[in-house]
KOLDOLO-761072 format. One record per residue (C-alpha): residue in three letters; x negated, y, z; residue number from 1. Coordinates in steps of 0.1 Angstrom, whole numbers, m for minus. Example, Ala and Ser with C-alpha at 12.3 -4.5 7.8 and 13.67 -1.06 7.14 Angstrom:
2
("ALA", (m123, m45, 78), 1);
("SER", (m137, m11, 71), 2);
***
This chain:
401
("UNK", (m285, m17, 177), 1);
("UNK", (m283, 17, 193), 2);
("UNK", (m272, 33, 160), 3);
("UNK", (m245, 6, 155), 4);
("UNK", (m231, 12, 190), 5);
("UNK", (m228, 50, 183), 6);
("UNK", (m210, 43, 150), 7);
("UNK", (m185, 18, 164), 8);
("UNK", (m178, 41, 194), 9);
("UNK", (m171, 71, 171), 10);
("UNK", (m146, 49, 152), 11);
("UNK", (m129, 37, 184), 12);
("UNK", (m129, 69, 203), 13);
("UNK", (m100, 87, 187), 14);
("UNK", (m74, 112, 200), 15);
("UNK", (m41, 96, 213), 16);
("UNK", (m23, 110, 183), 17);
("UNK", (m44, 90, 159), 18);
("UNK", (m37, 57, 178), 19);
("UNK", (0, 66, 178), 20);
("UNK", (0, 70, 140), 21);
("UNK", (m22, 38, 137), 22);
("UNK", (3, 16, 155), 23);
("UNK", (33, 31, 137), 24);
("UNK", (15, 24, 104), 25);
("UNK", (11, m12, 113), 26);
("UNK", (48, m16, 119), 27);
("UNK", (56, 5, 87), 28);
("UNK", (34, m17, 65), 29);
("UNK", (49, m49, 80), 30);
("UNK", (80, m39, 60), 31);
("UNK", (63, m46, 27), 32);
("UNK", (51, m81, 36), 33);
("UNK", (83, m90, 55), 34);
("UNK", (104, m91, 23), 35);
("UNK", (78, m111, 2), 36);
("UNK", (86, m147, 15), 37);
("UNK", (124, m143, 10), 38);
("UNK", (124, m132, m27), 39);
("UNK", (132, m167, m40), 40);
("UNK", (158, m171, m11), 41);
("UNK", (175, m139, m21), 42);
("UNK", (176, m150, m58), 43);
("UNK", (192, m183, m47), 44);
("UNK", (217, m169, m22), 45);
("UNK", (229, m140, m44), 46);
("UNK", (228, m159, m78), 47);
("UNK", (202, m134, m91), 48);
("UNK", (174, m140, m116), 49);
("UNK", (137, m135, m107), 50);
("UNK", (136, m103, m128), 51);
("UNK", (166, m89, m109), 52);
("UNK", (151, m97, m75), 53);
("UNK", (118, m81, m85), 54);
("UNK", (137, m49, m89), 55);
("UNK", (136, m47, m51), 56);
("UNK", (99, m37, m55), 57);
("UNK", (106, m16, m86), 58);
("UNK", (132, 7, m71), 59);
("UNK", (112, 9, m39), 60);
("UNK", (80, 19, m57), 61);
("UNK", (97, 42, m83), 62);
("UNK", (114, 63, m56), 63);
("UNK", (82, 63, m35), 64);
("UNK", (62, 76, m65), 65);
("UNK", (85, 105, m71), 66);
("UNK", (90, 113, m34), 67);
("UNK", (53, 114, m29), 68);
("UNK", (53, 147, m48), 69);
("UNK", (75, 164, m21), 70);
("UNK", (59, 149, 10), 71);
("UNK", (35, 179, 13), 72);
("UNK", (63, 204, 10), 73);
("UNK", (82, 187, 38), 74);
("UNK", (53, 181, 62), 75);
("UNK", (40, 216, 58), 76);
("UNK", (74, 230, 69), 77);
("UNK", (86, 206, 96), 78);
("UNK", (52, 194, 108), 79);
("UNK", (33, 161, 108), 80);
("UNK", (51, 145, 137), 81);
("UNK", (87, 152, 125), 82);
("UNK", (78, 141, 89), 83);
("UNK", (66, 108, 103), 84);
("UNK", (97, 104, 125), 85);
("UNK", (121, 113, 96), 86);
("UNK", (104, 87, 74), 87);
("UNK", (108, 61, 101), 88);
("UNK", (145, 69, 106), 89);
("UNK", (152, 67, 68), 90);
("UNK", (134, 33, 66), 91);
("UNK", (154, 19, 96), 92);
("UNK", (187, 30, 82), 93);
("UNK", (182, 17, 46), 94);
("UNK", (166, m16, 57), 95);
("UNK", (196, m22, 82), 96);
("UNK", (221, m15, 54), 97);
("UNK", (201, m38, 31), 98);
("UNK", (205, m66, 56), 99);
("UNK", (243, m62, 56), 100);
("UNK", (247, m59, 18), 101);
("UNK", (264, m87, m2), 102);
("UNK", (251, m83, m37), 103);
("UNK", (216, m79, m52), 104);
("UNK", (223, m45, m70), 105);
("UNK", (234, m29, m37), 106);
("UNK", (201, m41, m21), 107);
("UNK", (181, m28, m51), 108);
("UNK", (197, 7, m46), 109);
("UNK", (191, 6, m8), 110);
("UNK", (155, m4, m13), 111);
("UNK", (151, 29, m32), 112);
("UNK", (162, 47, 0), 113);
("UNK", (137, 26, 19), 114);
("UNK", (110, 38, m6), 115);
("UNK", (119, 74, 2), 116);
("UNK", (113, 69, 39), 117);
("UNK", (81, 50, 32), 118);
("UNK", (68, 79, 10), 119);
("UNK", (74, 104, 39), 120);
("UNK", (56, 81, 63), 121);
("UNK", (28, 67, 42), 122);
("UNK", (15, 100, 27), 123);
("UNK", (17, 118, 60), 124);
("UNK", (2, 90, 80), 125);
("UNK", (m30, 90, 58), 126);
("UNK", (m35, 127, 60), 127);
("UNK", (m25, 128, 97), 128);
("UNK", (m52, 102, 106), 129);
("UNK", (m78, 119, 84), 130);
("UNK", (m69, 154, 98), 131);
("UNK", (m66, 144, 135), 132);
("UNK", (m95, 120, 137), 133);
("UNK", (m128, 134, 149), 134);
("UNK", (m150, 108, 132), 135);
("UNK", (m150, 120, 96), 136);
("UNK", (m131, 111, 65), 137);
("UNK", (m148, 77, 58), 138);
("UNK", (m141, 63, 92), 139);
("UNK", (m106, 77, 93), 140);
("UNK", (m98, 60, 60), 141);
("UNK", (m112, 27, 74), 142);
("UNK", (m89, 31, 104), 143);
("UNK", (m59, 37, 82), 144);
("UNK", (m67, 8, 59), 145);
("UNK", (m71, m14, 90), 146);
("UNK", (m35, m5, 100), 147);
("UNK", (m24, m12, 65), 148);
("UNK", (m42, m46, 65), 149);
("UNK", (m28, m56, 99), 150);
("UNK", (7, m47, 89), 151);
("UNK", (6, m65, 56), 152);
("UNK", (m10, m96, 72), 153);
("UNK", (15, m100, 101), 154);
("UNK", (46, m90, 80), 155);
("UNK", (48, m122, 58), 156);
("UNK", (45, m144, 89), 157);
("UNK", (74, m126, 107), 158);
("UNK", (93, m125, 74), 159);
("UNK", (89, m163, 69), 160);
("UNK", (102, m170, 104), 161);
("UNK", (132, m146, 101), 162);
("UNK", (138, m156, 65), 163);
("UNK", (140, m193, 73), 164);
("UNK", (170, m183, 95), 165);
("UNK", (186, m160, 69), 166);
("UNK", (173, m138, 41), 167);
("UNK", (190, m110, 59), 168);
("UNK", (167, m115, 89), 169);
("UNK", (136, m96, 76), 170);
("UNK", (157, m66, 66), 171);
("UNK", (172, m63, 101), 172);
("UNK", (138, m71, 116), 173);
("UNK", (123, m41, 98), 174);
("UNK", (150, m19, 112), 175);
("UNK", (143, m31, 147), 176);
("UNK", (106, m26, 143), 177);
("UNK", (112, 9, 131), 178);
("UNK", (131, 17, 163), 179);
("UNK", (100, 6, 183), 180);
("UNK", (77, 28, 160), 181);
("UNK", (100, 58, 165), 182);
("UNK", (99, 55, 203), 183);
("UNK", (61, 50, 203), 184);
("UNK", (54, 79, 180), 185);
("UNK", (78, 102, 199), 186);
("UNK", (61, 95, 232), 187);
("UNK", (24, 92, 222), 188);
("UNK", (20, 119, 195), 189);
("UNK", (15, 153, 212), 190);
("UNK", (33, 185, 201), 191);
("UNK", (0, 202, 195), 192);
("UNK", (m5, 185, 162), 193);
("UNK", (29, 197, 152), 194);
("UNK", (20, 233, 161), 195);
("UNK", (m12, 231, 142), 196);
("UNK", (7, 220, 111), 197);
("UNK", (33, 248, 114), 198);
("UNK", (5, 274, 115), 199);
("UNK", (m10, 260, 83), 200);
("UNK", (0, 275, 49), 201);
("UNK", (32, 260, 35), 202);
("UNK", (25, 237, 6), 203);
("UNK", (41, 245, m27), 204);
("UNK", (62, 219, m46), 205);
("UNK", (38, 225, m75), 206);
("UNK", (7, 217, m55), 207);
("UNK", (4, 180, m65), 208);
("UNK", (8, 189, m102), 209);
("UNK", (m19, 217, m98), 210);
("UNK", (m42, 191, m81), 211);
("UNK", (m39, 170, m112), 212);
("UNK", (m60, 196, m131), 213);
("UNK", (m90, 180, m114), 214);
("UNK", (m101, 152, m137), 215);
("UNK", (m116, 132, m109), 216);
("UNK", (m82, 129, m91), 217);
("UNK", (m64, 119, m123), 218);
("UNK", (m90, 93, m132), 219);
("UNK", (m87, 76, m98), 220);
("UNK", (m49, 79, m99), 221);
("UNK", (m46, 62, m133), 222);
("UNK", (m72, 36, m123), 223);
("UNK", (m50, 28, m93), 224);
("UNK", (m19, 28, m115), 225);
("UNK", (m34, 1, m138), 226);
("UNK", (m48, m18, m108), 227);
("UNK", (m14, m17, m90), 228);
("UNK", (2, m34, m120), 229);
("UNK", (m20, m64, m112), 230);
("UNK", (m14, m60, m74), 231);
("UNK", (24, m60, m76), 232);
("UNK", (25, m88, m102), 233);
("UNK", (8, m109, m75), 234);
("UNK", (30, m96, m47), 235);
("UNK", (64, m98, m65), 236);
("UNK", (60, m127, m89), 237);
("UNK", (36, m152, m73), 238);
("UNK", (63, m163, m47), 239);
("UNK", (84, m177, m76), 240);
("UNK", (57, m200, m90), 241);
("UNK", (43, m213, m57), 242);
("UNK", (71, m238, m50), 243);
("UNK", (70, m231, m12), 244);
("UNK", (98, m224, 13), 245);
("UNK", (100, m192, 34), 246);
("UNK", (76, m206, 61), 247);
("UNK", (51, m217, 34), 248);
("UNK", (51, m184, 16), 249);
("UNK", (48, m166, 50), 250);
("UNK", (16, m185, 58), 251);
("UNK", (0, m180, 24), 252);
("UNK", (6, m143, 25), 253);
("UNK", (m5, m142, 61), 254);
("UNK", (m39, m156, 50), 255);
("UNK", (m40, m132, 21), 256);
("UNK", (m33, m102, 45), 257);
("UNK", (m58, m113, 71), 258);
("UNK", (m86, m113, 44), 259);
("UNK", (m73, m80, 32), 260);
("UNK", (m75, m65, 67), 261);
("UNK", (m109, m79, 75), 262);
("UNK", (m126, m68, 43), 263);
("UNK", (m110, m33, 43), 264);
("UNK", (m127, m26, 76), 265);
("UNK", (m157, m50, 77), 266);
("UNK", (m172, m53, 42), 267);
("UNK", (m159, m23, 22), 268);
("UNK", (m180, 3, 41), 269);
("UNK", (m212, m19, 38), 270);
("UNK", (m206, m22, 0), 271);
("UNK", (m200, 15, m3), 272);
("UNK", (m233, 23, 15), 273);
("UNK", (m254, m3, m4), 274);
("UNK", (m240, 0, m40), 275);
("UNK", (m219, 32, m40), 276);
("UNK", (m181, 36, m41), 277);
("UNK", (m175, 36, m79), 278);
("UNK", (m198, 6, m87), 279);
("UNK", (m183, m14, m58), 280);
("UNK", (m148, m5, m69), 281);
("UNK", (m155, m17, m105), 282);
("UNK", (m169, m50, m93), 283);
("UNK", (m139, m57, m70), 284);
("UNK", (m114, m48, m98), 285);
("UNK", (m133, m71, m123), 286);
("UNK", (m132, m100, m99), 287);
("UNK", (m95, m94, m92), 288);
("UNK", (m88, m95, m130), 289);
("UNK", (m105, m129, m130), 290);
("UNK", (m83, m141, m102), 291);
("UNK", (m52, m131, m121), 292);
("UNK", (m66, m147, m153), 293);
("UNK", (m70, m180, m133), 294);
("UNK", (m34, m176, m121), 295);
("UNK", (m23, m172, m157), 296);
("UNK", (m41, m202, m170), 297);
("UNK", (m33, m226, m141), 298);
("UNK", (2, m213, m132), 299);
("UNK", (16, m249, m130), 300);
("UNK", (m11, m260, m105), 301);
("UNK", (1, m251, m70), 302);
("UNK", (m32, m252, m51), 303);
("UNK", (m48, m229, m77), 304);
("UNK", (m21, m203, m73), 305);
("UNK", (m22, m205, m35), 306);
("UNK", (m60, m203, m33), 307);
("UNK", (m63, m174, m58), 308);
("UNK", (m36, m154, m40), 309);
("UNK", (m55, m158, m7), 310);
("UNK", (m90, m150, m21), 311);
("UNK", (m75, m120, m39), 312);
("UNK", (m67, m106, m5), 313);
("UNK", (m105, m101, 1), 314);
("UNK", (m109, m82, m32), 315);
("UNK", (m78, m60, m26), 316);
("UNK", (m89, m51, 9), 317);
("UNK", (m123, m39, m3), 318);
("UNK", (m108, m20, m32), 319);
("UNK", (m81, m3, m12), 320);
("UNK", (m106, 12, 12), 321);
("UNK", (m131, 21, m16), 322);
("UNK", (m105, 39, m38), 323);
("UNK", (m87, 57, m9), 324);
("UNK", (m121, 70, 4), 325);
("UNK", (m129, 81, m32), 326);
("UNK", (m96, 100, m35), 327);
("UNK", (m102, 119, m2), 328);
("UNK", (m136, 131, m15), 329);
("UNK", (m127, 135, m52), 330);
("UNK", (m114, 171, m54), 331);
("UNK", (m115, 203, m34), 332);
("UNK", (m77, 204, m28), 333);
("UNK", (m61, 197, 6), 334);
("UNK", (m62, 160, 16), 335);
("UNK", (m24, 157, 19), 336);
("UNK", (m20, 172, m16), 337);
("UNK", (m47, 150, m31), 338);
("UNK", (m30, 120, m14), 339);
("UNK", (5, 130, m28), 340);
("UNK", (m9, 134, m64), 341);
("UNK", (m28, 102, m63), 342);
("UNK", (0, 82, m47), 343);
("UNK", (25, 94, m74), 344);
("UNK", (2, 80, m101), 345);
("UNK", (m6, 49, m82), 346);
("UNK", (30, 39, m75), 347);
("UNK", (41, 43, m111), 348);
("UNK", (22, 11, m117), 349);
("UNK", (38, m5, m87), 350);
("UNK", (72, 5, m101), 351);
("UNK", (66, m9, m136), 352);
("UNK", (48, m42, m126), 353);
("UNK", (75, m62, m107), 354);
("UNK", (103, m59, m132), 355);
("UNK", (79, m63, m161), 356);
("UNK", (66, m95, m146), 357);
("UNK", (100, m110, m142), 358);
("UNK", (110, m101, m177), 359);
("UNK", (78, m114, m193), 360);
("UNK", (84, m147, m176), 361);
("UNK", (120, m148, m189), 362);
("UNK", (110, m138, m225), 363);
("UNK", (79, m160, m228), 364);
("UNK", (68, m183, m199), 365);
("UNK", (55, m181, m163), 366);
("UNK", (19, m178, m174), 367);
("UNK", (23, m144, m192), 368);
("UNK", (30, m121, m162), 369);
("UNK", (m4, m130, m147), 370);
("UNK", (m23, m127, m180), 371);
("UNK", (m8, m92, m187), 372);
("UNK", (m16, m82, m151), 373);
("UNK", (m52, m93, m156), 374);
("UNK", (m53, m72, m188), 375);
("UNK", (m42, m41, m169), 376);
("UNK", (m67, m46, m141), 377);
("UNK", (m95, m50, m168), 378);
("UNK", (m82, m17, m183), 379);
("UNK", (m87, m1, m149), 380);
("UNK", (m123, m13, m149), 381);
("UNK", (m129, 1, m184), 382);
("UNK", (m112, 34, m176), 383);
("UNK", (m133, 40, m145), 384);
("UNK", (m165, 31, m164), 385);
("UNK", (m157, 54, m193), 386);
("UNK", (m149, 83, m169), 387);
("UNK", (m178, 75, m145), 388);
("UNK", (m193, 110, m148), 389);
("UNK", (m161, 126, m135), 390);
("UNK", (m160, 105, m103), 391);
("UNK", (m197, 98, m94), 392);
("UNK", (m198, 128, m71), 393);
("UNK", (m175, 110, m45), 394);
("UNK", (m205, 93, m29), 395);
("UNK", (m224, 127, m27), 396);
("UNK", (m194, 142, m9), 397);
("UNK", (m190, 112, 12), 398);
("UNK", (m225, 113, 27), 399);
("UNK", (m216, 146, 44), 400);
("UNK", (m192, 128, 67), 401);
***
């Protein structure tokens, strides 16, 4: 009991700057889930096909993947605080413009700008929490993933409510929430972290590419790339086959996000301690592949799709924490650089998956996107197993924290 109390205290007792980033991260990640319940509504209102609407995720993730490569260059020059604030402003501007747009292709372009803002915020938020936290890498990652989970879980509920009024509501809602995040971060994050960042060596634009010389980082990045194809197939295409309105989709993805949040904080660390990071990751990915396979077989059965989406949240929550912790311990490069290189590879999968899912459904039938997604997640399992010797050291490094 005594040991548990000490551990929980060390996670909760964080500098004010960490909590400022934590709460801003919740609001930033609400943006991802806010849009999910309104995808069918956008398609209906703007006379767009599902594959066109899924480009909202593709443009967002594609720009985010490329922008991840320059986040370290920017943050090492203007400081952690100003990089986070810049990201928030960019998200607010492009989401507000998206809410005022009148055709799907304009929104697709604006979502790319939103992705740029998110890249600046997300990559910096992770390295900021890890750097500023006094409780070690593993606990800092748990804190970050908790913020991600909370944001993703609350987002669809708010998106469903606002989306029931108008599909424009969630876009304008994100812009409003970003204003709150900007004020909170401006007031709560001290200037000392900014100064510490300015004294650090300036990151080269080539740093993420040089980091990819480490096999461990590339293995984890490509594993996440394949896994993200399954993840974003679920996120971007499942709403089209559920047959639910905005409120219904909001509640389903709320349940999904709640499980994601609980497992990322509650069960992932226990699994990591008992079975090891890589084995636990492989098990979660395999079970997620089975969920997608079930969605592909029983696509026409509404309750199966709803149940598998919700249950998948638990698997994704565990895996997100496991793989993020592994990346932070995988190579000797700076954490912000490792995060940028990894995120670039990861979001390439996120860029490919949504549009591919929409097109596969148009070319073949609604079953195929989920079956292909399951295939890519299984490929991630095989890839991590084949390259186990290059990543097994992450647990040895992790024990030092």
